[in-house]
N, C-alpha and C positions, 0 to 999 in steps of 0.2 A: 231686687229686695235694697231698701234706703241702708246705708253705714250708718250706725250710731257713728255722733261726733263726737268724740272724747277731746276735752278742752282741760289742762293740765297749767296748776299756776306752782312753781318752784320759789319755795321758801327756804331762806338763806338768812339763821339766826346770826348775829354776828356781834361781837365783843372783843373791841382791841383787835383786830386783826388785819390794820391798815398793811401791812407789810404783802396777806394772801388773798383777801376781798378780790382782787383783779382776776385772778388765777379761780377762782372758784365761779365767778361770773361769767367770764370767757369760754368758761368748761359747758357752761349753759346755752349761751348763746351759739359756742358751735354743734349743736347739737344736729342729726340727720332730721330730726321728729322735733320741731321747734317748738319751747313750750309758749302758751300763749301769754304768759305772763309771769315775770321774774319780782319778787319780793324780797325786798332785803329789811330784816327788822334789824335797827342798830338799838344793841340792849347797853344804852349808856353808856358808850366809848370815850376813852377820854385821848385817845391817839387819832392819827388821819382819816380811819375808818370811812368816816360820812364823807370826807372830802374825796377819796377815791370812788366810792358809791355815786356821788352827785355826777361826775365825771364823763357817766354813759347815759345822762338826760334822760327820753323819755322810754328808754330801752328796759330801764332797773326803777322800778317803784320806793320808795325808801321811806319806811316807817320809823320813827323814831322813838322810845322810849325810856324812863326810870330802870336803870338796872333791875332786873327782875330772876335772871337765869333763863338757862335754855328753855325751859317748858314753857315758862311765861313769853318770851319771843317765839317759840314756834306757835304758841296758842293764838298770839299777834297776827303772827302773817294767816293761819288759818282761818281766823274771822273776818281777816281784810283781802282774801282771795277771791277772785271774780269766778273760777273755774269749780270745774264739778272735781275736779281730782287734784291732790296735795302731792307734791314731791319735795323731799325733803333733801337738802345739802347744808352742811356745816360748813361755814365761812373758810375753815384752812383746809378744804379737802377740794375734789373734783369729780366732775363724771367723766366718762368716757363716751364718744361721741354717737354711740350706740343706745345709748341709756333708756331715751325716751321710747325711741322708736321698737327696742324688742322688747320694753314692758306693753306701750299699747298694741303690740301684735298678740300678746296672751290677752289681754282684755277686749279687743274684739272677737276672740276666738272663742273666749268665756265670758259673753256678757254679765252673767250671776256674780262675776267672782265679784271682790269688794274691793282685796288689797292684792299685792305683788310686790317683790321683791328678787334679789339677784346675788350674786357671787362679787367679789369685789378682792381688789389688791392692795396691799398693806404695803407703802414705801417708807422703807429704813435709808430716805436721800444721803444722811450726811454719812453714813456707812456704806452706802453705795450697791445698796442693793433692794431688792422689793421681792415679796411673796404672792402669790392667789390662795386666798382664805381656803377655799373650796378646791380638791382634786377630783378633777374628771371622773377616774377612777372611782373616787368614794363618791360622786353623786348619782354616777349611771344609775346604779341598781337601787337607790334611795328612790331615787327618780320615776323608774321603770317607762321609760321613753316617754313620759306626760311632762309638760310644762307647768305644774303643779304638785304640792302637797298636800295630802286629803285632810290633814290635820299639822299645823303649824307646831304644834308640843311634841308629834311623833318627829318634824324635822329639828324640835330645838334639844330631843334626847338624842338625836346623833351629830351633835354638834354643829348644824345648819341653819342659822339663826339669822341669817341676812344682815344688814346692817343700816344707819335711818339713813344715809346716804342713797342707800338703793330702793327705799320705800315707796311707793307710788299707792296713796289710798285714796278713797272716796272720801268727800270734804262731808256728807251729811252723817257717815259713820262716825269721823271724829268726834262731829257735833254731838249726835247722840252717846258717845260713851263719856261725853264733857270735856274731851283733849286732852291733852297732856297734865298730869298732877304737879302743880306747882309745889306740893308740900313735900314733896321726894325729892330730896336734893341730889341723889344718887339713883342711878338706873331706871331713871325716867320713861328711859326708849323702851327698856323690857317690860317695866309696868304696862304700858301701852300698849305692845304686843300681847301683852298674855289678856289684857281686856279686851283687846278684838276677837282674839282668839277663843274666848268663852264663848261668842255668839257667832262668829263666821269664822270656824274652824279653818277652811279650804284657802291656803295662798299661793298665787303665783310664783312662780322660781324663774329664774334668767339663770340656767349654767354657767353662761359666757360671764367675765367681769365687767361690770356696768361702773363702777366707780375708783376710784384709788383714794385709799383713807392715810392720810400721812402723818406719821407715827411720831414728828421728831420737830411738831411746832411750838412747843413750848406750852405755856397757859391757855387755855381758851374757855369753851364751853362743854368740855369735855367732862365726862363722871370719874370721879374716882373710886378705888377699890372700896367696898364695904368693911365697916369692921362687922365685928359680930352681933353687936348690939341692933344693927341697923337691919343687918340680914335676917334676925331672927324678927323682927319687925314685919319686915319686907316679905319673906315667908308666912307670917302667919295672916298677911293681909291677903294674901293671894290663896291660901287656904279658905280662907271665909269666902271671898271671891267666886271659888271655885266651889264650894258647894252649895253656895245661893244658883249658882249656873248650873249644878247636876253635871259638874265637870270636873269633881276631884279624882276619878279613876285616871284621867287623862293629864292630870296636872301635877299629881305627885309626881311621877317618874322627871319630871322637869326639876321640880324642887330638890329633889335627889342629888340630880347632877351637880345644878346649883352649891348646895351643900360639900358635895364630896370635893368638887373642885375649889370651894374656900377652904376646905381641911387642909388639900396639898397645899395651898400658897402657905397657911399657917402652920406646916410641917418647918417651909424654908424659913421663918420667921420667927421660930422656938415661941409659937403661942400656945404651949400647953392649957394653960389654965382656960381658955377663950376655947381651945379643942373640944375640951372634956366638957365644958357648957354647953355647945351646940350639942354632942353626942346626948347629953341629958336631955336636952329641949327637944329634941328629934329622933330621938331612938326608934319610934315607931318605921322609921325613915332605911335603917339601916339594917344591914344583917346583923347577925350576931357574930359569923367570923370576921366582920370588917371591923364591928366595933372590937375585940379582942385585940385583934391587929394594933388597931388605932393605940389600945390603952398599952400595950407593947411598945410600941414604938416611944410614945409619950414619956416614958421612964428616963430614957435617955437623948432629951430631947437633942443636943449638942452632935450626936453622932447621926440620927437620923440627917437634920440637917444636910449635915458634910456627905453622906450616901446620896443623897438627893440633890444636891447639888454636883456631885460626879458623875450621876446619870444623866444630868441635865446635858452638861458638858459632852457627855460621850454622845448622845441626840443630837447635837448641834454638828457635833465633828463629823459624824457619819450620814447626818443628814438622812435619820430615821423618821422624820416628821411628815405626818403624809402632806405637806405643803408643797407646790411646787417652788422653786426659787430660781431667781432671776439676778444676772448680774445688772448693773446701771445700765453698761452700755446697751444689753439688750432690750433693757426698758425703753431707751432713748429709740430704738432701731425701732422696735414693733409698736410704739403707742405713741410716737412726735408725728404730727403731719410734717 
C-alpha cells in the first residue's frame, strides 16, 4: 500500500522580531522531518526583521504586507502555501526538533484526521526556568492511551488546549472556514480552534512537548487579556456559532471555563463591577452556589484580592501547580544539541 505523502508549509507571521526570527527559522530547518516550505509573512516591520529573513535565501520564502495583525499575517501565509498542511510558528518562539515528525506520525496513522496539536514548554528565560504545560500524569487518563482527543471541546475543558505553535491543520479546512478572523483583535487563535471543532471535533495530540513558547520576548503578535465587553461579545459569537452547528451542548462547558477563568483574574484586579456584569449576562452558565459565593467575595474586593494573592504565592512556593518545572541548566542539558 502506497503511503500518502504529507506536505507541510511552516507559516511564521513576523512583526518587529529581528532579534528572534533567526531562532524560529533555525528551529524549522532543524526538524527531523523537514518542512516542505517555510513562509515568513512580514507584517509591516520597522526593524531589521526583513533583512534577517533575506539572509536565508531560497530556504525561506518571504512575503511582505502592510501591518494588519496576527490573523491577517497568518491568512496571507495560508493562502500563499503550496502544501496541503499548515504548521504555525510565532516568530519569537521555536519548535523542538521532533515537532513535525511526531505530528506526521499521527496523521499517517489516522488519515481522516484534519488537525493535530501537542504539548509545549513555556520558557521564562530571564528568570532562569521553564515549565512543561501539561504534566504527563494529567494527560494519561485524558488520552486513554490514544494519540488524539475525540472532541477538542473535551480537551479544552480539561485545560488541554494546545497552542498555535503546535497546530498542524489541513489547508483546505482553514480555507473552508474562512481562515482566521481579522475582525477579532484578541483570542483569534481560540476563535479559530472553536470553529474547526464545530465541524471536525477529533484532534490529534502529542503528549511530548513540541515547541517552546517564550514568555518574556516583549511586544509581538500575541493577544492580550480580554476585557469584560470583549469577552461578552466573544462568548455570544460562539454561542451563536455553536447553536448553528448543533454543538451548543459541547461548547457550553468551554464557555463556562473561560468565564470562570476571567472572573478569577478579575478578583485579583478589583473588577467588581465587571464581574457582576458578567454574572448577570451569563447567569445560565453558573451554579447558584457559585454565584452566591461571588457576590459575597465582591462585597469586600480588597480583602478578596489579598487572599487570592496569598494563595497564589503559597502555590508557587510549594509547587502545587500541575506543570513540571525545570531549571535553566536542565533546559540546556535536555534540549540543546
